[in-house]
C-alpha positions in Angstrom: 0.5 0.2 0.2 1.7 3.5 -0.7 -0.3 7.0 -0.3 -0.1 8.7 -3.9 2.4 11.5 -4.5 1.5 15.4 -5.4 2.6 14.9 -9.1 0.6 11.3 -9.3 -2.8 13.3 -8.2 -1.9 16.1 -10.7 -0.9 13.7 -13.5 -4.5 12.3 -13.1 -6.0 15.6 -12.7 -4.6 16.4 -15.9 -5.4 13.6 -17.5 -9.5 14.9 -16.3 -8.9 19.0 -17.4 -7.7 17.4 -20.8 -10.3 14.7 -21.5 -13.5 16.2 -20.4 -15.4 19.3 -20.1 -15.9 20.5 -16.2 -17.8 22.8 -13.8 -19.0 26.5 -15.3 -19.6 28.1 -12.4 -19.3 29.1 -9.1 -21.4 27.3 -6.3 -23.8 29.3 -4.2 -22.0 29.2 -1.0 -19.0 30.9 -2.6 -20.8 33.1 -3.8 -22.7 34.1 -0.4 -19.5 34.1 1.2 -17.8 37.1 -1.0 -20.9 38.8 -0.6 -21.2 38.6 3.1 -17.6 40.1 3.2 -16.9 41.8 0.6 -20.4 43.4 -0.5 -19.2 47.0 0.6 -15.6 47.4 -0.5 -15.1 50.8 -2.4 -12.3 49.1 -4.6 -12.6 45.2 -5.2 -9.7 46.0 -6.9 -7.8 46.2 -3.6 -8.9 42.7 -2.6 -6.5 39.5 -3.4 -8.1 36.6 -3.4 -6.2 33.2 -4.3 -8.0 30.2 -5.3 -5.8 26.3 -4.9 -6.9 24.2 -6.8 -8.8 26.9 -9.5 -9.6 24.1 -12.4 -10.7 25.6 -15.7 -11.5 28.6 -13.6 -15.0 29.2 -13.2 -14.6 30.9 -9.5 -11.7 32.4 -10.7 -14.0 33.2 -13.5 -16.8 34.8 -11.2 -14.1 37.0 -8.7 -12.7 38.4 -11.6 -16.3 39.6 -13.0 -16.7 40.6 -9.6 -13.9 43.2 -9.5 -11.4 41.1 -6.7 -8.1 40.9 -8.1 -7.4 37.1 -8.3 -4.3 34.4 -8.7 -5.2 31.0 -9.1 -2.7 27.9 -9.0 -3.6 24.3 -10.1 -1.6 21.1 -10.6 -2.5 20.8 -14.2 -1.7 22.9 -17.5 -4.6 22.3 -19.4 -7.1 23.6 -16.2 -4.4 26.6 -16.2 -4.4 27.4 -19.7 -8.5 26.9 -19.9 -9.1 29.4 -17.1 -7.1 32.0 -18.7 -8.6 31.3 -21.7 -12.2 31.8 -20.7 -11.0 35.3 -18.7 -9.5 36.7 -22.5 -12.7 35.2 -24.0 -14.9 37.6 -22.2 -12.5 40.6 -21.7 -11.8 40.1 -18.3 -8.6 41.4 -16.8 -5.6 38.5 -16.5 -5.1 36.6 -13.5 -2.3 35.4 -12.1 -2.8 31.6 -12.2 0.1 29.4 -12.1 0.9 25.8 -12.6 1.9 24.1 -9.1 1.6 22.6 -6.3 -0.7 23.5 -2.8 2.0 22.3 -0.4 4.5 24.7 -1.9 2.8 27.8 -3.1 4.9 30.4 -5.0 3.6 33.5 -3.7 5.1 35.7 -0.8 4.1 35.9 2.9 0.8 37.8 3.5 0.1 38.3 0.1 -4.3 37.6 0.1 -6.9 38.5 1.7 -9.5 35.5 0.9 -7.5 31.8 -0.1 -10.5 29.6 -1.7 -10.7 25.8 -2.1 -14.1 24.4 -3.5 -13.0 20.6 -3.2 -9.8 20.4 -4.2 -7.9 19.7 -1.0 -9.6 16.6 -0.4 -8.4 15.2 -3.4 -4.9 14.6 -1.2 -3.7 12.8 1.5 -3.3 14.0 4.9 0.4 15.2 4.5 -0.3 17.4 1.6 -3.4 18.5 3.2 -1.8 20.0 6.5 1.2 21.0 4.6 -1.3 23.1 2.3 -3.4 24.8 5.1 -0.1 25.7 6.6 0.7 27.3 3.1 -2.6 28.7 3.2 -2.4 30.3 6.8 1.5 31.6 5.4 -0.1 33.8 2.3 -2.9 34.9 3.6 -2.4 38.5 5.3 -3.1 39.4 8.9 -7.1 39.2 9.4 -7.4 37.2 6.0 -10.2 34.5 5.4 -9.8 31.0 4.3 -13.0 29.8 2.7 -13.5 26.1 1.8 -15.7 23.2 0.5 -15.2 19.7 1.3 -16.5 16.3 1.1 -17.6 14.7 5.0 -16.9 11.1 5.8 -20.8 10.5 5.4 -20.7 10.9 1.8 -21.5 7.9 -0.4 -18.4 6.1 -1.4 -16.0 7.6 1.8 -15.3 3.9 2.3 -15.3 2.0 -0.9 -12.1 1.6 -2.9 -8.7 1.3 -1.3 -8.0 2.7 2.1 -4.8 3.7 2.2 -4.9 6.1 6.0 -8.0 7.0 8.6 -10.5 9.3 6.2 -8.3 8.7 3.0 -9.2 6.4 0.3 -7.9 5.2 -3.1 -9.9 4.9 -6.2 -13.1 5.1 -4.5 -15.7 3.0 -6.3 -18.9 5.0 -5.5 -20.3 8.5 -5.1 -18.9 11.9 -6.4 -15.3 10.9 -6.4 -15.9 7.4 -7.8 -12.4 6.8 -10.0 -10.7 9.8 -7.8 -6.8 9.1 -7.5 -7.3 9.6 -3.9 -10.0 10.8 -2.3 -9.8 12.3 1.7 -13.2 12.6 3.0 -13.2 15.1 6.4 -14.7 13.9 9.9 -16.0 17.1 11.8 -13.1 16.7 14.6 -10.3 16.5 12.4 -11.6 19.7 11.0 -11.1 21.3 14.1 -7.7 20.2 14.5 -6.5 21.0 10.6 -7.5 24.8 11.3 -6.2 25.0 15.1 -3.8 27.8 13.4 -6.9 29.7 12.4 -9.3 32.2 14.2 -12.8 32.4 14.5 -13.5 29.1 12.7 -16.8 28.5 11.2 -17.9 25.0 10.1 -21.3 23.9 8.4 -22.5 21.1 6.3 -24.6 20.9 3.2 -26.3 17.5 2.7 -27.9 16.5 -0.7 -28.3 13.9 -2.9 -27.8 12.9 -6.5 -29.0 10.3 -9.2 -32.7 10.1 -7.9 -31.6 9.6 -4.4 -29.0 7.0 -4.3 -25.9 9.0 -3.8 -25.8 11.1 -0.4 -23.1 14.2 -0.6 -21.9 15.9 2.5 -20.2 18.6 2.4 -18.9 20.7 5.2 -18.6 24.6 4.4 -15.6 25.7 6.6 -14.6 29.5 7.1 -11.5 30.6 9.2 -9.9 33.8 10.0 -6.1 34.3 10.6 
């Protein structure tokens, strides 16, 4: 039994983004979070937002349209090209979108007001998740926000596939993560541990079903402040 490396996970997602279309629009929870905290900001271009695991850019696109200064990182070169092309096609400002690894962010300390993760951290081992959150905290300004959406341990498929460590499975066989190279399903208790270096931690959960109720999807909605 071996835990997939960051490079193997990046190769998996490069194959996904290079062969199939992906999401086009941001989740409602992200829109609500940004409106709650930044609706009244006079100059949104002064608010720097980083997305880890930006994929082909649905959230980058939304944030750029709203006037925020946007950066993103993803392990897939194809996804990064797609994100940049979408902004260019709509005449939106260029974003600082880079190919790279979450656990070694290529930005200086205290660079961002917000860091977001929409179902990207989960596709890693616990070791990589912890290292990535350390990097998130490093690049956030004092008082800056983290916002994340991640799969919970009650999600269908969380106990299928090869269990490689508590909460982490390789190639889950069913559910929203079926076939993934690696997926970590977060428990409520470990979120408190992972985010212990932050303050003002808030954890909520969304439960929905898919495929006529056959698949249950539990997603944690996490916000925290540095």
